[in-house]
Rosetta silent file (secondary structure, phi, psi, omega in degrees, C-alpha in Angstrom):
SEQUENCE: MLKRGSVVRSLAGRDKDSLLAVVEVTEKGVLICDGKERPVERPKFKNLRHIGETGAQLPEETISRNKALRKALAGLEDCV
SCORE:     score description
SCORE:     0.000 S_00000001
   1 L     0.000  123.722 -179.942   -0.831   14.141    1.116 S_00000001
   2 L   -81.720  140.016  173.756   -0.528   13.026   -2.479 S_00000001
   3 L  -149.285  174.461 -178.569    2.886   12.518   -4.036 S_00000001
   4 L   -57.607  127.621  179.651    4.419   10.580   -6.914 S_00000001
   5 L   100.241   -9.515  177.952    3.567    6.893   -6.496 S_00000001
   6 E   -67.322  142.883  176.778    0.399    7.377   -4.430 S_00000001
   7 E   -99.226  128.947 -179.243   -2.490    5.093   -5.364 S_00000001
   8 E  -126.623  160.621  175.505   -5.844    6.838   -5.742 S_00000001
   9 E  -111.850  133.222  178.955   -9.370    5.795   -6.665 S_00000001
  10 E   -74.147  130.859 -179.140  -11.263    7.740   -9.301 S_00000001
  11 L  -103.247  -13.223 -177.898  -14.538    9.153   -7.945 S_00000001
  12 L  -149.896  156.417  176.750  -15.873   10.676  -11.166 S_00000001
  13 L   100.935 -174.631 -177.914  -15.592   10.309  -14.899 S_00000001
  14 L   -65.116  -27.372 -178.634  -15.321    7.437  -17.318 S_00000001
  15 L   -96.686   23.015 -177.137  -12.717    5.743  -15.128 S_00000001
  16 L   -53.517  138.535  178.033  -14.894    5.900  -11.969 S_00000001
  17 L    71.998    8.528  178.260  -14.008    3.342   -9.238 S_00000001
  18 L   -96.869  152.000  176.767  -10.706    2.372  -10.865 S_00000001
  19 E   -87.076  137.913 -177.788   -7.328    2.456   -9.133 S_00000001
  20 E  -139.336  155.269  178.858   -4.736    4.796  -10.613 S_00000001
  21 E  -106.737  138.929  178.260   -1.198    5.841   -9.748 S_00000001
  22 E   -79.615  127.114  179.082   -0.128    9.466   -9.353 S_00000001
  23 E   -99.689  -36.324 -178.884    2.688   10.380  -11.736 S_00000001
  24 E  -152.709  144.130  177.404    2.910   14.102  -10.996 S_00000001
  25 E  -109.551  129.198  177.074    1.275   16.566   -8.608 S_00000001
  26 L  -118.125  179.204  179.518    0.427   20.082   -9.824 S_00000001
  27 L   -66.845  -36.027 -174.760   -1.284   23.063   -8.175 S_00000001
  28 L   -95.972  -13.478 -177.441   -4.657   22.336   -9.778 S_00000001
  29 E   176.577 -154.398 -178.946   -4.662   18.545   -9.738 S_00000001
  30 E  -134.396  156.339  171.086   -2.661   15.425  -10.486 S_00000001
  31 E  -101.018  127.865 -174.549   -1.495   13.463  -13.502 S_00000001
  32 E  -126.354  158.757  175.121   -2.502    9.820  -13.185 S_00000001
  33 E  -151.879  161.168  178.196   -2.017    6.587  -15.119 S_00000001
  34 L  -126.751   -3.475  177.813   -2.984    2.926  -14.856 S_00000001
  35 L    88.066   -8.875 -179.868   -0.639    1.301  -17.365 S_00000001
  36 L  -124.875  -78.183  178.320   -3.399    0.219  -19.758 S_00000001
  37 L   -65.191  -37.683  177.831   -6.055    2.810  -20.674 S_00000001
  38 L  -122.661   92.987  179.591   -3.696    5.543  -19.541 S_00000001
  39 L   -70.877  165.791 -179.150   -0.077    4.487  -20.091 S_00000001
  40 L   -59.748  -32.824 -178.622    2.834    6.165  -18.326 S_00000001
  41 L   -72.229  -17.545 -175.801    3.740    7.959  -21.564 S_00000001
  42 L  -138.273   67.682 -177.723    0.279    9.587  -21.755 S_00000001
  43 L   -69.872  161.127 -178.751   -1.011   10.390  -18.232 S_00000001
  44 E  -108.104  140.126  174.915   -4.417   11.960  -17.608 S_00000001
  45 E   -81.588  133.263  176.515   -5.034   15.168  -15.639 S_00000001
  46 E  -131.386  137.106  174.675   -7.555   14.767  -12.803 S_00000001
  47 E   -69.372  146.396 -178.495   -8.945   17.423  -10.493 S_00000001
  48 H   -62.746  -26.486  178.586   -8.299   16.725   -6.801 S_00000001
  49 H   -70.025  -18.812 -174.016  -12.056   16.720   -6.142 S_00000001
  50 H  -100.748   11.433  177.931  -12.462   13.738   -8.472 S_00000001
  51 E  -133.410  154.117  176.891  -10.048   11.349   -6.742 S_00000001
  52 E  -124.373  134.749  179.832   -9.898    9.668   -3.353 S_00000001
  53 E   -72.039  142.141  177.190   -6.715    8.704   -1.517 S_00000001
  54 E  -106.260  -17.358 -178.677   -6.283    5.032   -0.664 S_00000001
  55 E    90.517   -8.887  179.841   -3.191    5.352    1.507 S_00000001
  56 E   -84.707  151.374 -179.488   -1.190    2.917   -0.634 S_00000001
  57 E  -133.336  134.408  177.852    2.173    3.883   -2.113 S_00000001
  58 L  -103.309  144.696  176.790    3.983    2.306   -5.075 S_00000001
  59 L   -69.126  158.074 -176.116    7.780    2.266   -5.435 S_00000001
  60 H   -58.159  -40.837 -177.661    9.402    4.440   -8.110 S_00000001
  61 H   -66.890  -24.610  177.778   10.492    1.496  -10.307 S_00000001
  62 H   -71.878  -34.076 -176.512    6.880    0.279  -10.530 S_00000001
  63 H   -76.371  -19.199 -174.308    5.674    3.595  -11.948 S_00000001
  64 L   -79.027  -18.641 -178.175    8.268    3.661  -14.719 S_00000001
  65 L  -126.798  137.641 -177.436    6.885    0.648  -16.677 S_00000001
  66 H   -63.235  -43.506 -177.595    3.311   -0.005  -17.797 S_00000001
  67 H   -63.664  -43.259  178.835    3.387   -3.768  -17.244 S_00000001
  68 H   -66.092  -36.682  179.488    4.706   -3.427  -13.682 S_00000001
  69 H   -66.942  -45.248  177.494    2.143   -0.727  -12.939 S_00000001
  70 H   -58.270  -44.160 -178.578   -0.784   -2.853  -14.191 S_00000001
  71 H   -64.998  -42.673 -179.447    0.390   -5.786  -12.081 S_00000001
  72 H   -67.113  -42.331 -179.817    0.808   -3.690   -8.925 S_00000001
  73 H   -68.984  -34.902  176.898   -2.597   -2.017   -9.265 S_00000001
  74 H   -65.381  -37.110  178.101   -4.300   -5.383   -9.905 S_00000001
  75 H   -68.955  -27.839  179.458   -2.760   -6.735   -6.715 S_00000001
  76 H   -84.102  -16.789 -175.468   -4.080   -3.779   -4.722 S_00000001
  77 L   -55.436  -38.605 -179.314   -7.631   -4.046   -6.067 S_00000001
  78 L   -75.799  -33.532 -174.191   -8.597   -6.606   -3.398 S_00000001
  79 L   -80.302  -32.324 -171.677   -6.907   -4.786   -0.506 S_00000001
  80 L  -103.665    0.000    0.000   -8.130   -1.251   -1.124 S_00000001
């Protein structure tokens, strides 16, 4: 089940194979960001079919700042 702070992997699109954090869950998809290409202030909408769950969860304070988000996602790249 996806919720705010879940880490997902993009399965389609220009950002394919990159790790992203879920900022908001809607009925049709999710809003995601990575802190660099997609900052927290400008999240991207992704269809649920185009993302894969990794099972990782980020704390709320990590999602609020771009620098902390980039650092957390880089640390997960090896594990996930």
